[in-house]
C-alpha positions as CSV (number, residue, x, y, z in Angstrom):
1,M,-104.5,45.5,-39.3
2,M,-100.8,45.9,-38.2
3,R,-100.7,49.1,-40.4
4,D,-104.1,50.5,-38.6
5,V,-102.7,49.5,-35.3
6,I,-99.4,51.2,-36.0
7,S,-100.8,54.3,-37.4
8,W,-103.4,54.4,-34.3
9,A,-101.1,53.7,-31.8
10,Y,-97.7,55.5,-32.9
11,N,-99.1,58.3,-35.6
12,V,-96.6,57.0,-38.2
13,D,-97.6,56.4,-41.8
14,A,-97.5,52.3,-42.1
15,T,-97.7,52.4,-45.9
16,N,-94.8,50.5,-46.2
17,L,-95.2,48.1,-43.4
18,Q,-93.2,44.9,-43.9
19,S,-93.3,41.8,-42.0
20,F,-90.0,39.8,-41.1
21,R,-90.5,36.9,-39.2
22,E,-91.8,37.4,-35.5
23,I,-91.3,41.3,-36.2
24,Y,-92.8,44.4,-38.3
25,F,-90.6,47.2,-39.3
26,I,-90.9,50.1,-41.6
27,P,-88.1,51.1,-43.7
28,Y,-87.1,55.1,-43.9
29,S,-84.1,56.9,-45.6
30,N,-81.7,56.6,-42.9
31,S,-83.5,54.5,-40.3
32,Y,-86.1,52.1,-39.5
33,F,-88.9,52.1,-37.4
34,Y,-89.4,48.1,-35.7
35,L,-92.6,46.6,-33.8
36,I,-91.0,43.8,-31.2
37,P,-92.8,41.1,-29.7
38,V,-92.4,41.8,-25.9
39,G,-92.8,37.8,-24.7
40,D,-93.7,36.8,-21.3
41,E,-91.6,39.1,-19.4
42,P,-92.7,42.5,-19.6
43,R,-91.9,43.3,-16.1
44,T,-88.4,42.0,-15.7
45,V,-86.3,41.5,-18.7
46,F,-88.1,44.2,-20.6
47,F,-87.2,46.5,-18.1
48,H,-83.6,45.6,-18.5
49,L,-84.1,46.0,-22.1
50,L,-85.6,49.6,-22.2
51,K,-82.5,50.3,-19.9
52,F,-80.1,48.7,-22.8
53,I,-82.1,50.7,-25.4
54,D,-81.6,53.5,-23.6
55,Q,-77.8,53.6,-23.3
56,S,-77.1,52.9,-26.8
57,P,-76.9,55.7,-29.1
58,H,-78.3,53.4,-32.3
59,F,-82.0,52.7,-30.8
60,N,-84.7,54.8,-28.9
61,H,-87.8,53.4,-27.5
62,V,-91.2,54.6,-28.9
63,F,-94.2,55.3,-26.6
64,T,-97.8,54.9,-27.8
65,T,-99.8,58.2,-28.4
66,E,-101.3,57.5,-25.1
67,N,-97.7,57.4,-23.5
68,A,-97.8,53.6,-23.1
69,P,-94.7,51.3,-23.4
70,T,-96.3,48.7,-25.4
71,V,-99.0,48.0,-27.8
72,E,-101.4,45.0,-27.4
73,V,-102.6,42.9,-30.6
74,K,-104.4,39.9,-30.2
75,N,-103.8,39.7,-26.9
76,K,-100.0,39.8,-27.7
77,H,-97.7,42.7,-26.6
78,Y,-95.4,44.8,-28.7
79,Y,-93.1,47.8,-28.2
80,A,-91.6,49.8,-30.9
81,V,-88.2,51.0,-31.7
82,M,-86.3,53.3,-33.8
83,S,-83.2,52.2,-35.3
84,N,-80.5,53.8,-37.3
85,V,-79.3,50.1,-37.9
86,P,-81.1,47.3,-40.0
87,L,-82.1,45.2,-37.5
88,H,-83.3,42.1,-39.7
89,Q,-80.1,41.4,-41.1
90,P,-77.9,38.6,-39.3
91,V,-75.7,39.9,-36.0
92,T,-71.9,41.2,-36.8
93,K,-68.8,40.2,-34.8
94,R,-68.6,43.7,-33.9
95,Q,-72.3,44.1,-32.8
96,L,-71.6,41.6,-30.0
97,A,-69.7,44.3,-28.0
98,V,-73.4,45.2,-25.9
99,P,-72.9,47.5,-23.2
100,V,-72.6,47.0,-19.7
101,L,-75.7,47.5,-18.1
102,Y,-74.8,47.0,-14.5
103,S,-71.2,47.5,-13.4
104,Q,-71.0,46.5,-9.8
105,G,-70.0,43.2,-9.5
106,Y,-72.0,39.9,-9.3
107,P,-70.5,36.3,-8.5
108,L,-71.6,34.9,-11.1
109,A,-69.4,31.7,-11.3
110,T,-70.7,31.1,-7.9
111,H,-74.3,30.1,-9.2
112,S,-72.7,28.3,-12.4
113,K,-71.5,25.0,-10.7
114,P,-74.9,24.1,-9.0
115,R,-77.0,25.7,-11.9
116,W,-74.9,23.1,-14.3
117,L,-75.2,20.1,-12.1
118,T,-79.0,20.5,-12.2
119,K,-79.2,21.1,-15.6
120,N,-76.9,17.8,-16.0
121,Q,-79.2,15.6,-14.1
122,I,-82.4,16.8,-16.3
123,H,-80.0,16.3,-19.3
124,E,-79.3,12.5,-18.1
125,Q,-83.0,11.9,-17.9
126,E,-83.4,13.8,-21.4
127,L,-80.6,11.6,-22.8
128,S,-82.5,8.2,-22.2
129,L,-85.8,9.2,-23.7
130,A,-83.3,10.5,-26.8
131,L,-82.0,7.2,-27.0
132,D,-85.2,5.5,-27.8
133,K,-86.0,7.9,-30.0
134,V,-83.0,7.4,-32.4
135,P,-82.6,4.4,-34.7
136,P,-80.8,1.6,-33.5
137,H,-77.7,1.6,-35.3
138,L,-77.0,5.0,-34.0
139,R,-77.5,4.8,-30.3
140,N,-74.1,3.8,-29.6
141,T,-72.6,7.2,-31.5
142,L,-75.3,9.3,-29.5
143,F,-74.3,7.4,-26.2
144,D,-70.3,8.1,-27.4
145,I,-71.2,11.7,-27.9
146,A,-72.9,12.0,-24.6
147,T,-70.1,10.4,-23.0
148,Y,-67.6,12.8,-24.4
149,Y,-69.7,15.8,-23.5
150,I,-70.0,14.5,-19.9
151,H,-66.4,14.5,-19.5
152,L,-66.1,18.3,-20.8
153,N,-68.6,19.2,-18.0
154,E,-66.2,17.7,-15.3
155,E,-63.9,20.0,-16.7
156,A,-66.0,22.9,-16.9
157,Y,-66.7,22.4,-13.1
158,R,-62.8,22.4,-12.3
159,L,-62.4,25.5,-14.1
160,I,-65.2,27.4,-13.0
161,A,-64.2,26.7,-9.3
162,P,-61.1,29.0,-8.8
163,L,-63.7,31.9,-10.5
164,E,-66.6,31.5,-7.5
165,D,-65.3,34.7,-5.6
166,I,-64.8,37.0,-8.5
167,P,-67.5,39.7,-9.1
168,Y,-68.4,40.1,-12.5
169,S,-70.3,43.3,-14.4
170,T,-74.1,42.3,-15.8
171,T,-75.7,42.7,-19.1
172,L,-78.3,41.6,-21.4
173,C,-77.5,38.4,-23.4
174,H,-78.7,36.4,-26.0
175,A,-79.2,33.0,-24.3
176,R,-77.5,31.5,-28.0
177,V,-76.4,33.9,-30.0
178,K,-75.1,32.3,-33.2
179,P,-73.5,33.2,-36.7
180,D,-77.4,33.4,-38.3
181,T,-78.7,35.1,-35.4
182,Y,-80.7,38.0,-36.6
183,L,-80.2,41.2,-34.8
184,Y,-83.4,42.0,-33.6
185,E,-83.4,38.6,-31.7
186,L,-81.0,40.6,-29.4
187,F,-84.2,43.0,-28.7
188,M,-86.6,39.8,-27.9
189,P,-87.1,39.4,-23.9
190,A,-88.0,35.8,-24.5
191,L,-84.6,35.5,-25.3
192,L,-82.7,37.1,-23.3
193,I,-80.8,36.9,-19.9
194,L,-78.7,38.9,-17.3
195,D,-75.6,37.7,-17.3
196,N,-72.1,38.5,-18.1
197,R,-71.2,39.3,-21.5
198,S,-68.6,36.8,-21.9
199,R,-71.8,34.6,-22.5
200,I,-72.4,36.1,-25.5
201,Y,-69.1,35.5,-27.3
202,C,-68.7,32.4,-25.6
203,E,-72.1,31.1,-27.8
204,Y,-71.1,33.1,-30.7
205,V,-67.4,31.2,-30.9
206,R,-68.9,28.0,-30.1
207,H,-71.3,27.7,-32.6
208,L,-69.1,29.5,-35.1
209,F,-66.7,26.7,-35.3
210,L,-69.1,24.0,-35.0
211,E,-70.7,25.8,-38.3
212,T,-67.3,26.3,-39.9
213,G,-64.5,24.6,-38.2
214,D,-62.3,27.7,-39.0
215,L,-60.2,28.5,-36.5
216,S,-59.1,31.6,-38.2
217,E,-62.6,33.0,-37.8
218,I,-62.1,32.2,-34.1
219,N,-59.1,34.7,-34.4
220,D,-61.0,37.2,-35.9
221,V,-63.5,37.1,-33.2
222,V,-60.8,37.8,-30.7
223,A,-59.6,40.3,-32.3
224,T,-62.7,42.2,-33.1
225,A,-63.4,41.9,-29.5
226,I,-60.3,43.4,-28.5
227,A,-61.1,46.4,-30.7
228,W,-64.8,47.1,-29.8
229,G,-65.9,45.1,-26.6
230,P,-62.6,44.2,-24.9
231,L,-63.4,41.4,-22.1
232,T,-61.4,41.9,-18.8
233,E,-58.6,39.0,-17.9
234,T,-61.5,37.5,-15.3
235,E,-63.8,37.3,-18.1
236,W,-61.6,35.7,-20.5
237,H,-61.8,33.0,-18.1
238,L,-65.1,32.6,-17.5
239,L,-65.8,32.7,-21.3
240,Y,-63.2,29.5,-21.4
241,A,-64.8,27.6,-18.6
242,R,-68.0,28.1,-20.1
243,L,-67.1,26.6,-23.4
244,Y,-66.5,23.4,-21.5
245,F,-70.2,23.1,-20.9
246,P,-71.8,21.6,-23.7
247,S,-75.2,23.8,-24.1
248,H,-75.4,22.9,-28.2
249,F,-75.8,19.3,-27.1
250,Y,-78.0,19.3,-24.5
251,D,-80.0,21.5,-27.5
252,I,-79.7,18.9,-29.8
253,V,-81.0,16.2,-27.0
254,Y,-84.1,18.4,-26.9
255,D,-84.6,18.5,-30.7
256,I,-84.3,14.8,-30.9
257,I,-86.8,14.3,-28.1
258,H,-89.0,16.7,-29.9
259,N,-88.9,15.1,-33.2
260,E,-86.7,17.0,-35.2
261,E,-84.0,16.0,-37.8
262,V,-80.6,15.6,-36.4
263,N,-77.6,14.4,-38.2
264,L,-75.7,12.4,-35.2
265,E,-72.8,11.4,-37.8
266,H,-72.1,15.3,-38.4
267,L,-72.2,15.9,-34.6
268,Y,-70.0,13.0,-34.0
269,E,-67.7,14.7,-36.4
270,Q,-67.7,17.9,-34.9
271,T,-67.5,16.3,-31.1
272,M,-64.1,14.6,-32.3
273,H,-62.7,17.9,-33.6
274,Y,-64.0,20.1,-30.4
275,A,-60.8,19.9,-28.5
276,K,-59.0,21.8,-31.2
277,L,-61.3,25.1,-30.3
278,L,-60.7,24.4,-26.6
279,A,-57.0,24.5,-27.3
280,Y,-56.9,27.2,-30.3
281,L,-59.0,30.0,-28.1
282,P,-56.5,30.4,-25.5
283,R,-53.7,30.6,-27.9
284,A,-55.8,33.6,-30.0
285,V,-56.5,35.2,-26.4
286,Q,-53.2,35.2,-25.0
287,Q,-51.6,36.4,-28.8
288,H,-54.3,39.4,-28.6
289,T,-54.4,40.3,-24.9
290,G,-51.3,38.5,-22.8
291,V,-53.7,36.2,-20.6
292,T,-53.2,33.0,-20.3
293,L,-56.1,30.6,-19.9
294,P,-55.6,27.0,-18.1
295,V,-55.7,24.4,-21.3
296,P,-56.1,20.9,-19.8
297,D,-53.2,18.4,-20.8
298,W,-55.8,16.2,-22.5
299,V,-56.9,19.0,-24.5
300,K,-53.8,19.7,-25.8
301,R,-52.9,16.2,-26.8
302,E,-56.4,15.5,-28.4
303,A,-56.7,18.7,-30.5
304,T,-53.0,17.6,-32.0
305,L,-55.0,14.4,-33.5
306,G,-56.6,14.4,-37.1
């Protein structure tokens, strides 16, 4: 059915159509035709996404033969993109350098603390539910992990406070970009948020360290950012403050509540080494950029342990 829809709606030969997770694509000799689900926000994030695509030399939004921006298949809307890079592969460090969409400054940090406070109140309630879900012998482990990340939250508030009056440019960011995130996910409106590009680097660095524990990989990300998408001094400060807001932990609490399997012993080990990332990243940033980030004394001490 999808072959017929594409042939009719876009007047292209869909003989070689392939499906990959949520998307469909047709490979050509030097390019790819992609059909990507729009999700639930065709009028907001999708509008920004089309501007994002329009500014890139690698992608082109394809209208239907009736000049419509999307096509509907079984009550689900899709949009088409021609790309000269494969989107069905994991994102690379270089591809984190997304173009700025709106250069006019916006005080993002002003809204971060109240937003984080609201999330923390919700997460505290969720934590109680998660503690009831885990086996009794692991409840102390989960509680200890939560206590550590609550302490990190307090540091996040302190680090974000000096940035409240600073204007930041904005772009489209994947909410949780990770080393195993596929590039096409950066083109799915349901997964995107309008934010400063420091969010992309922050989440990538966070999950890269949690998955590998390799600090040299973190240095490579910083070096790549300098080469392909350099951040401003204040963006590095915003990135660093965001590392203290433990989004990955709250994602895990959500998984526990919804009966997803979680290795709490492994999470505990990751947590005990997290200070190494918080201490190392500022050294890498200063080495490559000369920017000095404010590392708390307790982080310096804890990073030397173990």
